[in-house]
Biopython code that builds the backbone (N, CA, C, O; Angstrom):
import numpy as np
from Bio.PDB.StructureBuilder import StructureBuilder

atoms = [
    (1, "MET", "N", (110.054, 103.767, 92.027)),
    (1, "MET", "CA", (109.442, 102.529, 92.349)),
    (1, "MET", "C", (109.674, 101.524, 91.031)),
    (1, "MET", "O", (109.176, 101.844, 89.951)),
    (2, "THR", "N", (110.375, 100.417, 91.156)),
    (2, "THR", "CA", (110.475, 99.706, 89.909)),
    (2, "THR", "C", (108.934, 99.025, 89.534)),
    (2, "THR", "O", (107.860, 99.263, 90.087)),
    (3, "ARG", "N", (109.226, 98.092, 88.390)),
    (3, "ARG", "CA", (107.875, 97.644, 88.032)),
    (3, "ARG", "C", (107.681, 96.330, 88.861)),
    (3, "ARG", "O", (106.556, 95.912, 89.132)),
    (4, "ARG", "N", (108.926, 95.647, 89.283)),
    (4, "ARG", "CA", (108.642, 94.182, 90.274)),
    (4, "ARG", "C", (108.102, 94.658, 91.505)),
    (4, "ARG", "O", (107.248, 94.015, 92.115)),
    (5, "LYS", "N", (108.598, 95.858, 91.942)),
    (5, "LYS", "CA", (108.067, 96.453, 93.579)),
    (5, "LYS", "C", (106.486, 96.409, 93.310)),
    (5, "LYS", "O", (105.701, 95.701, 93.942)),
    (6, "VAL", "N", (106.136, 97.316, 92.227)),
    (6, "VAL", "CA", (104.522, 97.455, 91.656)),
    (6, "VAL", "C", (103.964, 96.209, 91.933)),
    (6, "VAL", "O", (103.203, 95.878, 92.842)),
    (7, "GLY", "N", (104.543, 95.442, 90.848)),
    (7, "GLY", "CA", (103.857, 94.125, 91.081)),
    (7, "GLY", "C", (103.755, 93.309, 92.226)),
    (7, "GLY", "O", (102.878, 92.447, 92.268)),
    (8, "ALA", "N", (104.715, 93.508, 93.366)),
    (8, "ALA", "CA", (104.409, 92.566, 94.307)),
    (8, "ALA", "C", (103.537, 93.636, 95.171)),
    (8, "ALA", "O", (102.698, 93.018, 95.826)),
    (9, "ILE", "N", (103.471, 94.894, 95.364)),
    (9, "ILE", "CA", (102.391, 95.542, 95.993)),
    (9, "ILE", "C", (101.058, 95.235, 95.327)),
    (9, "ILE", "O", (100.113, 95.222, 96.116)),
    (10, "ALA", "N", (100.825, 95.034, 94.306)),
    (10, "ALA", "CA", (99.864, 94.504, 93.561)),
    (10, "ALA", "C", (99.169, 93.196, 93.784)),
    (10, "ALA", "O", (97.947, 93.060, 93.846)),
    (11, "ASP", "N", (99.921, 92.400, 93.880)),
    (11, "ASP", "CA", (100.165, 90.848, 94.208)),
    (11, "ASP", "C", (99.423, 90.676, 95.801)),
    (11, "ASP", "O", (98.538, 89.838, 95.972)),
    (12, "GLY", "N", (99.813, 91.406, 96.708)),
    (12, "GLY", "CA", (99.469, 91.961, 97.944)),
    (12, "GLY", "C", (98.317, 92.323, 98.198)),
    (12, "GLY", "O", (97.591, 91.789, 99.036)),
    (13, "ALA", "N", (97.990, 93.410, 97.396)),
    (13, "ALA", "CA", (96.499, 94.162, 97.326)),
    (13, "ALA", "C", (95.499, 93.228, 96.826)),
    (13, "ALA", "O", (94.359, 93.406, 97.255)),
    (14, "PHE", "N", (95.693, 92.237, 95.980)),
    (14, "PHE", "CA", (94.836, 91.440, 95.175)),
    (14, "PHE", "C", (94.480, 90.303, 96.418)),
    (14, "PHE", "O", (93.372, 89.858, 96.718)),
    (15, "LYS", "N", (95.769, 90.004, 97.011)),
    (15, "LYS", "CA", (95.347, 89.159, 98.068)),
    (15, "LYS", "C", (94.236, 89.573, 99.276)),
    (15, "LYS", "O", (93.348, 88.879, 99.770)),
    (16, "VAL", "N", (94.574, 90.783, 99.521)),
    (16, "VAL", "CA", (93.784, 91.500, 100.551)),
    (16, "VAL", "C", (92.337, 91.536, 100.051)),
    (16, "VAL", "O", (91.385, 91.186, 100.749)),
    (17, "LEU", "N", (92.226, 92.036, 98.646)),
    (17, "LEU", "CA", (90.892, 92.242, 98.001)),
    (17, "LEU", "C", (90.267, 90.907, 98.147)),
    (17, "LEU", "O", (89.247, 90.901, 98.837)),
    (18, "LEU", "N", (90.601, 89.921, 97.717)),
    (18, "LEU", "CA", (90.177, 88.459, 97.688)),
    (18, "LEU", "C", (89.816, 88.034, 98.866)),
    (18, "LEU", "O", (88.808, 87.333, 98.949)),
    (19, "ALA", "N", (90.614, 88.392, 100.101)),
    (19, "ALA", "CA", (89.950, 88.119, 101.638)),
    (19, "ALA", "C", (88.914, 89.067, 101.756)),
    (19, "ALA", "O", (87.978, 88.571, 102.383)),
    (20, "ALA", "N", (88.684, 90.303, 101.388)),
    (20, "ALA", "CA", (87.552, 90.894, 101.943)),
    (20, "ALA", "C", (86.367, 90.099, 101.170)),
    (20, "ALA", "O", (85.286, 89.927, 101.733)),
    (21, "VAL", "N", (86.570, 89.701, 100.078)),
    (21, "VAL", "CA", (85.698, 89.014, 99.272)),
    (21, "VAL", "C", (84.922, 87.439, 99.989)),
    (21, "VAL", "O", (83.777, 87.036, 100.189)),
    (22, "TYR", "N", (86.397, 86.897, 100.204)),
    (22, "TYR", "CA", (85.974, 85.658, 100.703)),
    (22, "TYR", "C", (85.220, 85.807, 102.275)),
    (22, "TYR", "O", (84.366, 84.975, 102.580)),
    (23, "ILE", "N", (85.563, 86.832, 103.171)),
    (23, "ILE", "CA", (84.973, 87.061, 104.270)),
    (23, "ILE", "C", (83.429, 87.789, 104.366)),
    (23, "ILE", "O", (82.587, 87.555, 105.232)),
    (24, "ALA", "N", (83.333, 88.544, 103.458)),
    (24, "ALA", "CA", (81.985, 89.166, 103.003)),
    (24, "ALA", "C", (81.070, 88.019, 102.747)),
    (24, "ALA", "O", (80.185, 87.695, 103.539)),
    (25, "GLY", "N", (81.302, 87.427, 101.639)),
    (25, "GLY", "CA", (80.353, 86.808, 100.733)),
    (25, "GLY", "C", (80.712, 84.926, 101.217)),
    (25, "GLY", "O", (80.342, 83.929, 100.596)),
    (26, "ALA", "N", (81.523, 84.987, 102.490)),
    (26, "ALA", "CA", (81.540, 83.443, 102.973)),
    (26, "ALA", "C", (80.214, 82.382, 102.826)),
    (26, "ALA", "O", (80.363, 81.174, 102.642)),
    (27, "ALA", "N", (79.244, 82.875, 102.909)),
    (27, "ALA", "CA", (78.000, 82.039, 102.931)),
    (27, "ALA", "C", (77.770, 81.789, 101.496)),
    (27, "ALA", "O", (78.072, 80.640, 101.171)),
    (28, "PRO", "N", (77.337, 82.510, 100.575)),
    (28, "PRO", "CA", (77.241, 82.188, 99.363)),
    (28, "PRO", "C", (78.178, 81.585, 98.476)),
    (28, "PRO", "O", (77.825, 80.855, 97.549)),
    (29, "LEU", "N", (79.675, 81.946, 98.800)),
    (29, "LEU", "CA", (80.482, 81.409, 98.090)),
    (29, "LEU", "C", (80.933, 79.939, 98.501)),
    (29, "LEU", "O", (81.284, 78.987, 97.803)),
    (30, "GLY", "N", (80.820, 80.062, 99.664)),
    (30, "GLY", "CA", (80.658, 78.607, 100.452)),
    (30, "GLY", "C", (79.997, 77.534, 99.783)),
    (30, "GLY", "O", (80.564, 76.480, 99.497)),
    (31, "ARG", "N", (78.435, 77.871, 99.453)),
    (31, "ARG", "CA", (77.647, 77.096, 98.850)),
    (31, "ARG", "C", (77.911, 76.721, 97.608)),
    (31, "ARG", "O", (77.845, 75.550, 97.238)),
    (32, "LEU", "N", (78.255, 77.766, 96.820)),
    (32, "LEU", "CA", (79.015, 77.826, 95.602)),
    (32, "LEU", "C", (79.985, 76.650, 95.053)),
    (32, "LEU", "O", (79.873, 75.899, 94.085)),
    (33, "LEU", "N", (80.929, 76.780, 96.001)),
    (33, "LEU", "CA", (82.122, 76.058, 95.739)),
    (33, "LEU", "C", (81.953, 74.541, 96.793)),
    (33, "LEU", "O", (82.791, 73.640, 96.802)),
    (34, "GLY", "N", (80.842, 74.551, 97.516)),
    (34, "GLY", "CA", (80.882, 73.388, 98.035)),
    (34, "GLY", "C", (81.845, 73.359, 99.627)),
    (34, "GLY", "O", (82.144, 72.275, 100.129)),
    (35, "THR", "N", (82.116, 74.256, 100.067)),
    (35, "THR", "CA", (83.115, 74.298, 101.171)),
    (35, "THR", "C", (82.349, 74.934, 102.314)),
    (35, "THR", "O", (81.412, 75.705, 102.105)),
    (36, "PRO", "N", (82.775, 74.589, 103.555)),
    (36, "PRO", "CA", (81.831, 75.281, 104.759)),
    (36, "PRO", "C", (82.306, 76.743, 104.864)),
    (36, "PRO", "O", (83.339, 77.164, 104.343)),
    (37, "VAL", "N", (81.509, 77.411, 105.534)),
    (37, "VAL", "CA", (81.610, 79.095, 105.960)),
    (37, "VAL", "C", (82.774, 79.279, 106.481)),
    (37, "VAL", "O", (83.662, 80.015, 106.050)),
    (38, "TRP", "N", (82.796, 78.395, 107.724)),
    (38, "TRP", "CA", (84.015, 78.610, 108.329)),
    (38, "TRP", "C", (85.457, 78.564, 107.521)),
    (38, "TRP", "O", (86.383, 79.343, 107.747)),
    (39, "LEU", "N", (85.472, 77.737, 106.750)),
    (39, "LEU", "CA", (86.767, 77.389, 105.987)),
    (39, "LEU", "C", (86.794, 78.821, 104.905)),
    (39, "LEU", "O", (87.866, 79.362, 104.633)),
    (40, "MET", "N", (85.746, 79.219, 104.468)),
    (40, "MET", "CA", (85.877, 80.497, 103.574)),
    (40, "MET", "C", (86.172, 81.502, 104.443)),
    (40, "MET", "O", (86.696, 82.435, 103.833)),
    (41, "VAL", "N", (86.043, 81.737, 105.771)),
    (41, "VAL", "CA", (86.267, 82.740, 106.550)),
    (41, "VAL", "C", (87.537, 82.776, 106.905)),
    (41, "VAL", "O", (88.225, 83.791, 106.798)),
    (42, "VAL", "N", (88.041, 81.431, 107.455)),
    (42, "VAL", "CA", (89.764, 81.078, 107.661)),
    (42, "VAL", "C", (90.458, 81.476, 106.417)),
    (42, "VAL", "O", (91.518, 82.064, 106.629)),
    (43, "SER", "N", (90.126, 81.303, 105.117)),
    (43, "SER", "CA", (90.974, 81.393, 104.304)),
    (43, "SER", "C", (90.870, 82.812, 103.706)),
    (43, "SER", "O", (91.521, 83.263, 102.763)),
    (44, "GLY", "N", (89.841, 83.476, 104.503)),
    (44, "GLY", "CA", (90.026, 85.060, 103.891)),
    (44, "GLY", "C", (90.918, 85.613, 105.027)),
    (44, "GLY", "O", (91.674, 86.517, 104.673)),
    (45, "VAL", "N", (90.969, 85.264, 106.245)),
    (45, "VAL", "CA", (92.038, 85.939, 107.169)),
    (45, "VAL", "C", (93.185, 85.317, 106.750)),
    (45, "VAL", "O", (94.018, 86.211, 106.603)),
    (46, "ALA", "N", (93.620, 84.355, 106.507)),
    (46, "ALA", "CA", (95.042, 83.910, 105.902)),
    (46, "ALA", "C", (95.477, 84.545, 104.876)),
    (46, "ALA", "O", (96.653, 84.908, 104.909)),
    (47, "LEU", "N", (94.727, 84.827, 103.791)),
    (47, "LEU", "CA", (94.694, 85.847, 102.574)),
    (47, "LEU", "C", (95.012, 87.296, 103.205)),
    (47, "LEU", "O", (96.025, 87.892, 102.840)),
    (48, "LEU", "N", (94.098, 87.881, 104.200)),
    (48, "LEU", "CA", (94.334, 89.178, 104.598)),
    (48, "LEU", "C", (95.596, 89.405, 105.371)),
    (48, "LEU", "O", (96.124, 90.517, 105.383)),
    (49, "ILE", "N", (96.160, 88.245, 106.103)),
    (49, "ILE", "CA", (97.235, 88.202, 106.917)),
    (49, "ILE", "C", (98.525, 88.199, 105.677)),
    (49, "ILE", "O", (99.463, 88.996, 105.654)),
    (50, "GLY", "N", (98.300, 87.183, 104.776)),
    (50, "GLY", "CA", (99.450, 87.062, 103.896)),
    (50, "GLY", "C", (99.580, 88.433, 102.966)),
    (50, "GLY", "O", (100.624, 89.051, 102.761)),
    (51, "GLY", "N", (98.473, 88.703, 102.537)),
    (51, "GLY", "CA", (98.532, 89.893, 101.623)),
    (51, "GLY", "C", (99.183, 91.172, 102.467)),
    (51, "GLY", "O", (100.012, 91.892, 101.910)),
    (52, "GLY", "N", (98.786, 91.404, 103.765)),
    (52, "GLY", "CA", (99.410, 92.279, 104.450)),
    (52, "GLY", "C", (101.042, 92.412, 104.565)),
    (52, "GLY", "O", (101.855, 93.312, 104.353)),
    (53, "ILE", "N", (101.096, 91.133, 104.986)),
    (53, "ILE", "CA", (102.861, 91.098, 105.120)),
    (53, "ILE", "C", (103.435, 91.267, 103.787)),
    (53, "ILE", "O", (104.352, 92.074, 103.632)),
    (54, "GLU", "N", (102.983, 90.587, 102.818)),
    (54, "GLU", "CA", (103.405, 90.927, 101.209)),
    (54, "GLU", "C", (103.715, 92.174, 100.975)),
    (54, "GLU", "O", (104.848, 92.534, 100.655)),
    (55, "ILE", "N", (102.781, 92.897, 101.108)),
    (55, "ILE", "CA", (102.715, 94.662, 101.114)),
    (55, "ILE", "C", (103.748, 95.300, 101.976)),
    (55, "ILE", "O", (104.466, 96.261, 101.699)),
    (56, "GLY", "N", (103.698, 94.599, 103.069)),
    (56, "GLY", "CA", (104.750, 95.455, 104.346)),
    (56, "GLY", "C", (106.256, 95.124, 104.207)),
    (56, "GLY", "O", (107.159, 95.837, 104.646)),
    (57, "TYR", "N", (106.397, 94.101, 103.624)),
    (57, "TYR", "CA", (107.762, 93.843, 103.415)),
    (57, "TYR", "C", (108.401, 94.258, 102.011)),
    (57, "TYR", "O", (109.577, 93.965, 101.792)),
    (58, "THR", "N", (107.800, 94.795, 101.256)),
    (58, "THR", "CA", (108.455, 95.298, 99.977)),
    (58, "THR", "C", (109.580, 96.137, 99.921)),
    (58, "THR", "O", (110.323, 96.182, 98.940)),
    (59, "ARG", "N", (109.767, 96.964, 101.187)),
    (59, "ARG", "CA", (110.984, 97.572, 101.109)),
    (59, "ARG", "C", (112.069, 97.020, 101.667)),
    (59, "ARG", "O", (113.187, 97.500, 101.476)),
    (60, "SER", "N", (111.844, 95.854, 102.486)),
    (60, "SER", "CA", (112.844, 95.189, 103.148)),
    (60, "SER", "C", (113.260, 94.003, 102.483)),
    (60, "SER", "O", (114.358, 93.547, 102.801)),
    (61, "ARG", "N", (112.602, 93.435, 101.641)),
    (61, "ARG", "CA", (113.025, 92.635, 101.181)),
    (61, "ARG", "C", (113.361, 92.231, 99.470)),
    (61, "ARG", "O", (112.682, 92.772, 98.598)),
    (62, "SER", "N", (114.267, 91.417, 99.167)),
    (62, "SER", "CA", (114.404, 91.635, 97.638)),
    (62, "SER", "C", (113.580, 91.251, 96.548)),
    (62, "SER", "O", (112.970, 90.182, 96.515)),
    (63, "MET", "N", (113.557, 92.098, 95.672)),
    (63, "MET", "CA", (112.272, 91.452, 94.501)),
    (63, "MET", "C", (112.854, 90.254, 93.934)),
    (63, "MET", "O", (112.059, 89.549, 93.312)),
    (64, "ARG", "N", (113.931, 89.898, 93.995)),
    (64, "ARG", "CA", (114.192, 88.258, 93.374)),
    (64, "ARG", "C", (113.691, 87.293, 94.317)),
    (64, "ARG", "O", (113.232, 86.203, 93.977)),
    (65, "THR", "N", (113.781, 87.691, 95.477)),
    (65, "THR", "CA", (112.881, 86.869, 96.622)),
    (65, "THR", "C", (111.420, 86.720, 96.388)),
    (65, "THR", "O", (110.778, 85.671, 96.344)),
    (66, "TYR", "N", (110.968, 88.036, 96.234)),
    (66, "TYR", "CA", (109.427, 88.135, 95.922)),
    (66, "TYR", "C", (109.143, 87.353, 94.624)),
    (66, "TYR", "O", (108.106, 86.689, 94.605)),
    (67, "THR", "N", (109.993, 87.352, 93.467)),
    (67, "THR", "CA", (109.785, 86.887, 92.460)),
    (67, "THR", "C", (109.448, 85.343, 92.429)),
    (67, "THR", "O", (108.485, 84.823, 91.864)),
    (68, "ARG", "N", (110.327, 84.794, 93.071)),
    (68, "ARG", "CA", (110.579, 83.481, 93.306)),
    (68, "ARG", "C", (109.305, 83.032, 94.028)),
    (68, "ARG", "O", (108.687, 82.076, 93.560)),
    (69, "LEU", "N", (108.904, 83.592, 95.032)),
    (69, "LEU", "CA", (107.913, 83.197, 95.977)),
    (69, "LEU", "C", (106.395, 83.330, 95.312)),
    (69, "LEU", "O", (105.527, 82.491, 95.553)),
    (70, "MET", "N", (106.164, 84.518, 94.419)),
    (70, "MET", "CA", (104.997, 84.768, 93.474)),
    (70, "MET", "C", (104.846, 83.671, 92.783)),
    (70, "MET", "O", (103.836, 82.983, 92.934)),
    (71, "VAL", "N", (105.815, 83.341, 91.925)),
    (71, "VAL", "CA", (105.840, 82.280, 90.853)),
    (71, "VAL", "C", (105.418, 80.847, 91.548)),
    (71, "VAL", "O", (104.480, 80.132, 91.193)),
    (72, "THR", "N", (106.278, 80.620, 92.553)),
    (72, "THR", "CA", (105.717, 79.228, 93.472)),
    (72, "THR", "C", (104.391, 79.428, 93.725)),
    (72, "THR", "O", (103.522, 78.728, 93.203)),
    (73, "TYR", "N", (104.109, 80.512, 94.639)),
    (73, "TYR", "CA", (102.442, 80.773, 95.224)),
    (73, "TYR", "C", (101.654, 80.331, 93.763)),
    (73, "TYR", "O", (101.017, 79.289, 93.604)),
    (74, "ASP", "N", (101.842, 81.260, 92.879)),
    (74, "ASP", "CA", (100.842, 81.563, 91.804)),
    (74, "ASP", "C", (100.653, 79.917, 90.772)),
    (74, "ASP", "O", (99.619, 79.503, 90.250)),
    (75, "SER", "N", (102.071, 79.260, 90.754)),
    (75, "SER", "CA", (101.837, 78.018, 89.876)),
    (75, "SER", "C", (101.079, 76.934, 91.047)),
    (75, "SER", "O", (100.437, 76.011, 90.546)),
    (76, "GLY", "N", (101.116, 76.991, 92.158)),
    (76, "GLY", "CA", (100.291, 76.191, 93.177)),
    (76, "GLY", "C", (98.896, 76.795, 93.245)),
    (76, "GLY", "O", (97.990, 76.076, 93.668)),
    (77, "TRP", "N", (98.685, 77.792, 92.945)),
    (77, "TRP", "CA", (97.262, 78.129, 92.765)),
    (77, "TRP", "C", (96.623, 77.502, 91.546)),
    (77, "TRP", "O", (95.595, 76.826, 91.533)),
    (78, "VAL", "N", (97.480, 77.867, 90.409)),
    (78, "VAL", "CA", (96.697, 77.277, 89.278)),
    (78, "VAL", "C", (96.455, 75.684, 89.215)),
    (78, "VAL", "O", (95.548, 75.078, 88.645)),
    (79, "LEU", "N", (97.469, 75.217, 89.923)),
    (79, "LEU", "CA", (97.567, 73.492, 89.864)),
    (79, "LEU", "C", (96.520, 73.168, 90.776)),
    (79, "LEU", "O", (95.807, 72.205, 90.498)),
    (80, "THR", "N", (96.296, 73.866, 91.901)),
    (80, "THR", "CA", (95.092, 73.297, 92.801)),
    (80, "THR", "C", (93.874, 73.892, 92.224)),
    (80, "THR", "O", (92.888, 73.199, 92.474)),
    (81, "GLY", "N", (93.645, 74.836, 91.608)),
    (81, "GLY", "CA", (92.701, 75.225, 90.889)),
    (81, "GLY", "C", (92.227, 74.129, 89.632)),
    (81, "GLY", "O", (91.056, 73.844, 89.381)),
    (82, "LEU", "N", (93.311, 73.648, 88.987)),
    (82, "LEU", "CA", (92.950, 72.383, 87.855)),
    (82, "LEU", "C", (92.589, 71.255, 88.544)),
    (82, "LEU", "O", (91.808, 70.469, 88.009)),
    (83, "VAL", "N", (93.098, 71.004, 89.830)),
    (83, "VAL", "CA", (92.730, 69.525, 90.383)),
    (83, "VAL", "C", (91.596, 69.668, 90.860)),
    (83, "VAL", "O", (90.839, 68.754, 90.536)),
    (84, "GLY", "N", (91.066, 70.592, 91.628)),
    (84, "GLY", "CA", (89.903, 70.999, 92.221)),
    (84, "GLY", "C", (88.825, 70.952, 91.055)),
    (84, "GLY", "O", (87.757, 70.347, 91.148)),
    (85, "ALA", "N", (89.212, 71.612, 90.036)),
    (85, "ALA", "CA", (88.126, 71.502, 88.636)),
    (85, "ALA", "C", (88.151, 70.149, 88.181)),
    (85, "ALA", "O", (87.069, 69.759, 87.742)),
    (86, "LEU", "N", (88.901, 69.491, 88.168)),
    (86, "LEU", "CA", (89.000, 68.279, 87.787)),
    (86, "LEU", "C", (88.187, 67.225, 88.452)),
    (86, "LEU", "O", (87.479, 66.370, 87.921)),
    (87, "MET", "N", (88.451, 67.472, 89.876)),
    (87, "MET", "CA", (87.653, 66.572, 90.772)),
    (87, "MET", "C", (86.266, 66.971, 90.723)),
    (87, "MET", "O", (85.449, 66.053, 90.796)),
    (88, "THR", "N", (85.828, 68.161, 90.612)),
    (88, "THR", "CA", (84.635, 68.369, 90.487)),
    (88, "THR", "C", (83.785, 67.939, 89.121)),
    (88, "THR", "O", (82.579, 67.692, 89.160)),
    (89, "TRP", "N", (84.578, 67.886, 87.920)),
    (89, "TRP", "CA", (84.289, 67.435, 86.627)),
    (89, "TRP", "C", (83.932, 66.126, 86.564)),
    (89, "TRP", "O", (83.067, 65.691, 85.803)),
    (90, "GLN", "N", (84.770, 65.276, 87.584)),
    (90, "GLN", "CA", (84.429, 63.861, 87.554)),
    (90, "GLN", "C", (83.409, 63.352, 88.481)),
    (90, "GLN", "O", (83.183, 62.148, 88.603)),
    (91, "GLY", "N", (82.749, 64.336, 89.181)),
    (91, "GLY", "CA", (81.616, 64.131, 90.159)),
    (91, "GLY", "C", (82.133, 64.135, 91.569)),
    (91, "GLY", "O", (81.264, 63.902, 92.409)),
    (92, "GLY", "N", (83.466, 64.367, 92.069)),
    (92, "GLY", "CA", (83.644, 64.589, 93.310)),
    (92, "GLY", "C", (83.289, 65.810, 94.110)),
    (92, "GLY", "O", (83.130, 66.832, 93.442)),
    (93, "SER", "N", (83.151, 65.894, 95.271)),
    (93, "SER", "CA", (82.362, 67.043, 95.652)),
    (93, "SER", "C", (83.621, 67.641, 96.660)),
    (93, "SER", "O", (83.289, 68.316, 97.635)),
    (94, "ALA", "N", (84.705, 67.443, 96.464)),
    (94, "ALA", "CA", (85.622, 68.150, 97.359)),
    (94, "ALA", "C", (86.800, 69.118, 96.863)),
    (94, "ALA", "O", (87.768, 69.603, 97.450)),
    (95, "GLY", "N", (86.293, 69.210, 95.439)),
    (95, "GLY", "CA", (87.126, 70.067, 94.614)),
    (95, "GLY", "C", (87.323, 71.359, 95.084)),
    (95, "GLY", "O", (88.483, 71.761, 95.178)),
    (96, "GLY", "N", (86.150, 72.277, 95.480)),
    (96, "GLY", "CA", (86.018, 73.514, 96.238)),
    (96, "GLY", "C", (86.998, 73.436, 97.275)),
    (96, "GLY", "O", (87.908, 74.265, 97.239)),
    (97, "GLU", "N", (86.970, 72.406, 98.391)),
    (97, "GLU", "CA", (87.558, 72.526, 99.123)),
    (97, "GLU", "C", (89.347, 72.374, 99.227)),
    (97, "GLU", "O", (90.114, 72.870, 100.052)),
    (98, "VAL", "N", (89.632, 71.477, 98.026)),
    (98, "VAL", "CA", (90.858, 71.661, 97.758)),
    (98, "VAL", "C", (91.588, 73.095, 97.441)),
    (98, "VAL", "O", (92.668, 73.451, 97.913)),
    (99, "TRP", "N", (90.701, 73.895, 96.472)),
    (99, "TRP", "CA", (91.308, 74.866, 96.038)),
    (99, "TRP", "C", (91.214, 76.229, 97.038)),
    (99, "TRP", "O", (91.813, 77.293, 96.877)),
    (100, "ILE", "N", (90.314, 75.880, 98.073)),
    (100, "ILE", "CA", (89.930, 76.963, 99.305)),
    (100, "ILE", "C", (91.098, 76.581, 100.087)),
    (100, "ILE", "O", (91.980, 77.413, 100.297)),
    (101, "GLY", "N", (91.189, 75.206, 100.604)),
    (101, "GLY", "CA", (92.567, 74.913, 101.470)),
    (101, "GLY", "C", (93.810, 75.385, 101.042)),
    (101, "GLY", "O", (94.593, 75.927, 101.822)),
    (102, "TYR", "N", (94.086, 75.186, 99.643)),
    (102, "TYR", "CA", (95.394, 75.952, 99.187)),
    (102, "TYR", "C", (95.313, 77.182, 99.517)),
    (102, "TYR", "O", (96.276, 77.575, 100.176)),
    (103, "GLN", "N", (94.329, 78.109, 99.251)),
    (103, "GLN", "CA", (94.492, 79.606, 99.554)),
    (103, "GLN", "C", (94.053, 79.848, 100.967)),
    (103, "GLN", "O", (93.757, 80.975, 101.366)),
    (104, "THR", "N", (94.011, 78.690, 101.778)),
    (104, "THR", "CA", (94.153, 79.101, 103.370)),
    (104, "THR", "C", (95.731, 78.852, 103.856)),
    (104, "THR", "O", (96.329, 79.536, 104.686)),
    (105, "ALA", "N", (96.217, 77.779, 103.179)),
    (105, "ALA", "CA", (97.564, 77.564, 103.901)),
    (105, "ALA", "C", (98.580, 78.064, 102.962)),
    (105, "ALA", "O", (99.703, 78.047, 103.465)),
    (106, "ALA", "N", (98.532, 78.541, 101.656)),
    (106, "ALA", "CA", (99.755, 79.196, 101.081)),
    (106, "ALA", "C", (99.974, 80.555, 101.304)),
    (106, "ALA", "O", (101.142, 80.940, 101.236)),
    (107, "PRO", "N", (99.046, 81.409, 101.569)),
    (107, "PRO", "CA", (99.243, 82.708, 101.912)),
    (107, "PRO", "C", (100.272, 82.772, 103.136)),
    (107, "PRO", "O", (101.259, 83.504, 103.070)),
    (108, "ILE", "N", (99.987, 81.926, 104.326)),
    (108, "ILE", "CA", (100.708, 81.826, 105.566)),
    (108, "ILE", "C", (102.159, 81.289, 105.258)),
    (108, "ILE", "O", (103.135, 81.880, 105.720)),
    (109, "ALA", "N", (102.270, 80.353, 104.607)),
    (109, "ALA", "CA", (103.682, 79.789, 104.051)),
    (109, "ALA", "C", (104.423, 81.092, 103.271)),
    (109, "ALA", "O", (105.543, 81.454, 103.629)),
    (110, "PHE", "N", (103.846, 81.627, 102.397)),
    (110, "PHE", "CA", (104.375, 82.653, 101.583)),
    (110, "PHE", "C", (104.712, 83.769, 102.676)),
    (110, "PHE", "O", (105.699, 84.484, 102.504)),
    (111, "ALA", "N", (103.873, 83.925, 103.830)),
    (111, "ALA", "CA", (104.510, 85.105, 104.415)),
    (111, "ALA", "C", (105.435, 84.764, 105.393)),
    (111, "ALA", "O", (106.195, 85.633, 105.822)),
    (112, "ALA", "N", (105.489, 83.362, 105.903)),
    (112, "ALA", "CA", (106.573, 82.885, 106.891)),
    (112, "ALA", "C", (107.708, 83.031, 106.104)),
    (112, "ALA", "O", (108.629, 83.627, 106.665)),
    (113, "LEU", "N", (107.946, 82.586, 104.746)),
    (113, "LEU", "CA", (108.969, 82.567, 103.890)),
    (113, "LEU", "C", (109.440, 83.718, 103.810)),
    (113, "LEU", "O", (110.667, 83.801, 103.852)),
    (114, "LEU", "N", (108.691, 84.894, 103.679)),
    (114, "LEU", "CA", (109.105, 85.994, 103.161)),
    (114, "LEU", "C", (109.600, 86.807, 104.519)),
    (114, "LEU", "O", (110.439, 87.685, 104.316)),
    (115, "ILE", "N", (109.175, 86.605, 105.845)),
    (115, "ILE", "CA", (109.637, 87.138, 106.981)),
    (115, "ILE", "C", (111.018, 86.396, 107.211)),
    (115, "ILE", "O", (112.008, 87.088, 107.447)),
    (116, "ALA", "N", (111.116, 85.159, 107.157)),
    (116, "ALA", "CA", (112.563, 84.471, 107.076)),
    (116, "ALA", "C", (113.534, 84.729, 106.350)),
    (116, "ALA", "O", (114.646, 84.480, 106.814)),
    (117, "ALA", "N", (113.440, 85.271, 105.074)),
    (117, "ALA", "CA", (114.209, 85.846, 103.927)),
    (117, "ALA", "C", (115.035, 86.697, 104.742)),
    (117, "ALA", "O", (114.783, 87.264, 105.805)),
    (118, "LYS", "N", (116.283, 86.666, 103.883)),
    (118, "LYS", "CA", (117.424, 87.529, 104.306)),
    (118, "LYS", "C", (117.005, 89.155, 103.760)),
    (118, "LYS", "O", (116.808, 89.333, 102.557)),
    (119, "PRO", "N", (116.903, 90.185, 104.642)),
    (119, "PRO", "CA", (116.652, 91.520, 104.270)),
    (119, "PRO", "C", (117.551, 91.817, 102.718)),
    (119, "PRO", "O", (118.583, 91.299, 102.292)),
    (120, "ALA", "N", (116.895, 92.587, 102.295)),
    (120, "ALA", "CA", (117.667, 93.319, 100.866)),
    (120, "ALA", "C", (118.946, 94.091, 101.149)),
    (120, "ALA", "O", (119.042, 94.905, 102.068)),
    (121, "GLN", "N", (119.838, 93.812, 100.375)),
    (121, "GLN", "CA", (121.090, 94.683, 100.271)),
    (121, "GLN", "C", (120.751, 95.930, 100.232)),
    (121, "GLN", "O", (119.946, 96.169, 99.332)),
    (122, "ILE", "N", (121.052, 96.804, 100.855)),
    (122, "ILE", "CA", (120.976, 98.422, 100.386)),
    (122, "ILE", "C", (122.468, 98.709, 100.096)),
    (122, "ILE", "O", (123.468, 98.528, 100.791)),
    (123, "ALA", "N", (122.265, 99.342, 98.532)),
    (123, "ALA", "CA", (123.635, 99.960, 98.008)),
    (123, "ALA", "C", (124.292, 101.052, 98.858)),
    (123, "ALA", "O", (123.670, 102.040, 99.248)),
    (124, "SER", "N", (125.352, 100.862, 99.077)),
    (124, "SER", "CA", (125.825, 102.153, 100.080)),
    (124, "SER", "C", (126.563, 103.187, 98.955)),
    (124, "SER", "O", (127.254, 102.849, 97.995)),
    (125, "VAL", "N", (126.210, 104.484, 99.363)),
    (125, "VAL", "CA", (126.593, 105.686, 98.492)),
    (125, "VAL", "C", (127.868, 106.256, 98.680)),
    (125, "VAL", "O", (128.219, 107.223, 98.003)),
]
sb = StructureBuilder()
sb.init_structure("model")
sb.init_model(0)
sb.init_chain("A")
sb.init_seg("    ")
for serial, (resi, resn, name, xyz) in enumerate(atoms, 1):
    if name == "N":
        sb.init_residue(resn, " ", resi, " ")
    sb.init_atom(name, np.array(xyz, "f"), 0.0, 1.0, " ", f" {name:<3s}", serial, name[0])
structure = sb.get_structure()
């Protein structure tokens, strides 16, 4: 198993773990982030679906595709985290919703793009 494949599986596993935390701790996390409980639960479900699909497709999709999608996803994660923090720092109340909103939409987009990607080429022997 290559390091990239291990990384892709770990990325998916992190999403599944984060999903469990969001679902189990929806009320206290929602209060902390200023988001409704339902959004935390929906985000958890989206992360669970996205992470599960990410793990499930490691055998059939190229690691190049995975790498591009992970870099794009993680870049968006960092940017929305920064935007959310900046909004909160400036006294706004929607910073948590921006960040959790991204974590609701992005895993589903990631999973859809991964499903739509061409299967990996298998070397013939």
